C-alpha positions, 0 to 999 in steps of 0.5 A: 855488511848489509846487501844493498845491490839491488835485487833486479840491477842485472835487468838494468845491466843488461839494457844498458851495459855502459853501467856495469862500471858504475854499478857500485854506486848505484847500488850504494845508492839504493842503500841509501834508499833501504836506510830511508826506508827502515826510517819511515819504517821506525815512524809508524810505516809508509801508511802511517807516514804518507797520511800524516795529513789527516794529523798534521794541519788542522782536523776537524774530528767526529767531536767536531772540537779541532786538532791541531798539529806541526813541526816547527822544531825553531819555534818558541811558540804557536799560537792559532789564531783567525776570527773565531777568537778574534785574532787573541795570540792568549785565547788557542794555545798550542803545546809543545811536544818532541821532537820540534812538535806543536799540538792543540785542541779546539773544543766544539762550541757548547751545541757541538758545532765546531768552534771555528766557521766554515772558509773564516781566516784563520794563522799561526802566530809563530814567535822565535827569539822573541819575534811573532810571525803571522803564517800559514800551515803548511797543511793548509788546503786553501788559502786566498787573497781577499783584496787582491787590489790592495795587497798580494799577500794570502790567507788560510781559509778553514775549510770546511764546508757542510756538503763536500764534493764526493767524486763518483766516477770510476778513474780509468784505466792507465791507458797503454799510449798516453796523448797528453793534453797540457792545460793551464784552466787559468789561462783556457777562455778566449776572454781576458780573464782568469777562468775557472775549474768549472768552466774548464770541466762544461766548456774544455774537457769535451774539446780535449775529449774530441780531440782524441788526447785521452791524458790531462796533464795539469799545470798551475793547481797547487797554489803559487801567489805569483801567477805569472810563475805559470804554477812553478813557484809554489806557495802552499802544497797542500791547497788548490789554486784558489783563482780558480775556483774552491777544493769542491771546484777542482774535484768537480773537474777530475770528476767530470774528466773521469765520465770521459775516460780521462785520465788525470796528471797533476804537474807537481812542483817538489823541486823547489819553493817559493820564497815568500815568507809571509804566505809560505813555507819560507822561515816557516818557524822562524829560521831560515832552515825546517824544510829546507837547507840551512845553508846555501844548498837550500837555496835556487839563486837561477829561480829565486826559491828556497830548495828541500832538505830530503834527507830532513824525515819531516821535509819527506813525510811531508812531500810524501803525504802531499802526493798521495793528498791529490791522489786520494782527496782530488782523485788524480792519477799520475804525477808530472814532476817539475825541474827533475834535473835541478834536483837530481844535480848540485849545480841545477843543472845551470851552466852543465852542457850535460857532455860529461858521460856517464862520470857525470850522472854518478861523479860527485855533482849528483845529488843523492839525497833528491835521487832517493827521494824520487826513488821513494816516491816514484816506489811508494806511488806505484806499489799503492795504486797499480795504476800510476803514471809518473814522469819526470821532466828531465834532460840530462839523460840521467841512465836509470829515471825511467826503470824500476826502483829495483833495478835501481833505477829513479822508478818514472813511467817517462820522461819528457822528451826535452830535445825535441821542441828545442831542435824545432825552435833552432830549425825555424829560427835559423835554418833556410827549408832547403837546408833542413839537414834531415838525417840529423832532424831522424837522429835526434827525434830518435836519440833517446835511451834504451827501454824508457820511455819518453815523451814527445812533444814539439812545443810544450808551454816553454816553447810558448812564454814571453821572449818565445813565440808558438811554433806556428807563430815562428812559420806564419808570425804577422801573416797570421793576423791577416790571412788566416781567414778561407776568404784571404788570398792562401799567401807562400808564408800561411802555405807553407806555415800550415803543411810544415805545423802539420809534418813537425807534428806528425814527425814527431808523434811517430818517431819521437817516444812513446807517448804525446804532449800537446799544449792547450791551443798549439793543436790549431796553432795558437797564434802570439805568446804567453805572457801574464799579467804583470806591472810590463805590461799594464795588467794586461791579460791579452795574452794570457788567454788561449783564443778558442774563438778562432778554431771555432770559427769555421771561416778561419784556417785555424780548424784546418789543423785541428783536424789534423791533430784530431786526426792523428790523434784518432789515429793512433787510438785506433791502432795504438803504434805508441806503445808498439815498439820502437820506429823503424826508418829505413829512409831518410834523403838529405836530398829529397828531404823524404822520411819513411818509416814503419811504426805499430803496422804503419807506414809514414812517408814524410815530404819536407822539401819545400818544392820537390815532388815524387811521383812513383817514389819507391819506398821499403815496407817489410810486411807484404800486401796492399797499402790503403791511405790511412792519413793524408796532409794533404787533405783539402780539411787540412788545409792541403791542394788534393793532390793526392787521392785517397782512394788509392791502393798501393802494392808491394812488390816482392823486389826489396828495397832501403834493406826492407822485405818488400817495395811500394811506390807513392806519390808524395807532393813536396811538403806532405806525409800520407800514412798508409795501413795495410788492408785485410786481407 
């Protein structure tokens, strides 16, 4: 009998002793993983398998002929048609090969030039049961909607420019602390339009660098016909979103980011696919199967989309080649995998409370096929690319998601701390400031799986979507329209909003994880919400933009939040507290609404009380010496009231306090925070 016990499972069991009772199931999953690795080896090995984009789709050869290869097991006939052959379905017919594959060669022109002109429109005529449909290759690298006012159907463009953009810049080193800027190119202009890759590179990247972020998580890059899907209804997995530019333009963006030392993460969607038939992967070969399950498992009822069949070797070829494509062709350094919770449960997490404990994680609802695909993807990516970072959008707390595959985990580096933004929105919607439960807030911020790294965030794109609001808008709402000018009165609502916006982000950054994420615009308290052009809003771009003009206006108070965010990031950059272990919280007082914790040599003191300030407030610290103020939310440049002297020095006394060896006394005004740093001897 083959031993399928993960070779380093003892490390996993040491981290989480509760898993002892489930090691047989962990070993079974690992055995399935090994079986798929063997199947991939039988298909030529992982190196060949993951570069299948060099064979499949349409590839120009050195002699300018074009080779075509497709997997369409249910099809009866395939023909390449387009402008180049006057859409003649008999001119370039594919040859049927073994295992559902179809091959084609389009010879070069007599003068040696490619017979298919660059950027010309092509499609594949796919016939099944006597019915022919014009489809796009699953491996298409560029698709466009040439007449968006007349039709929403996308066409495949043969992308073969005479001069291709060559990536020039070296990849930045993998950051020890990730400070991630979640960005969407299309909405990144303050104008009512879809912004471009090149404009983002030239105008937005310098902002991100200046704010102290070292990584960008780029959304909505994989082609999606429906703009309002935020990029999560992917129709063409190897194609860049053409509404923002060409493949060469995206390469320019990534190269520019690398020149600034910014690590590039791609938001990759392998959890489901658009159900579009005419320009998507759905019914590609005329059947409901192919890359998807050909039964109820192949449909996501909530997302109205198709679900992959990860047991199909050709599905694995397609998806594993896809992640490699984005690394090799466009220079991305890592991935944020969308919808992982939906993938790893047969219920897709719908109506699940996730309160079932460990039997829930290892019971019949857990989807072995999806879990094993994630193991295959992470194992390949991390072995092939030492710089690789992968992040899981996973909310259920599945044990081992962020542990190495050799231990029996799924191999991610980080998971998103998805409960944190939900907590903040719930508090802001339903709880008055006087009733905030400080112990509950701290518990939720610290409540995560031991030895599995998390990305902390107070809000992301999810909280900004129509139907919800940004934290700034929850705090200040309509007063943002009239009282964000420095010349207008500082109303109680604006004063409270500025203060709490800063404190919420600081305490989440300090306690919530081992990395940080900010959604574009939220660093300066972007007002309102996000709503993409659609019939319901008159195709308006008003809410589908980021108003950087607000933070650029010196007379507006947005600059204060922007300054605070930048100084938080620069403090982390200088001290690296995110990667220096867990915080130690010595004080969480519900009555005073004060939280004190130490992390990475820094001491965070946060007073969330709406009206109580404290002089000579005792706090405990572990390291003796003299401390100075490294960050002060009450500083005038952050929109504060300058109640704290930044030149104050704090000396420890030897009488311990709050379970720590030494005591400090500080002045901490209401709704303010200071971060203390020990001075060199």
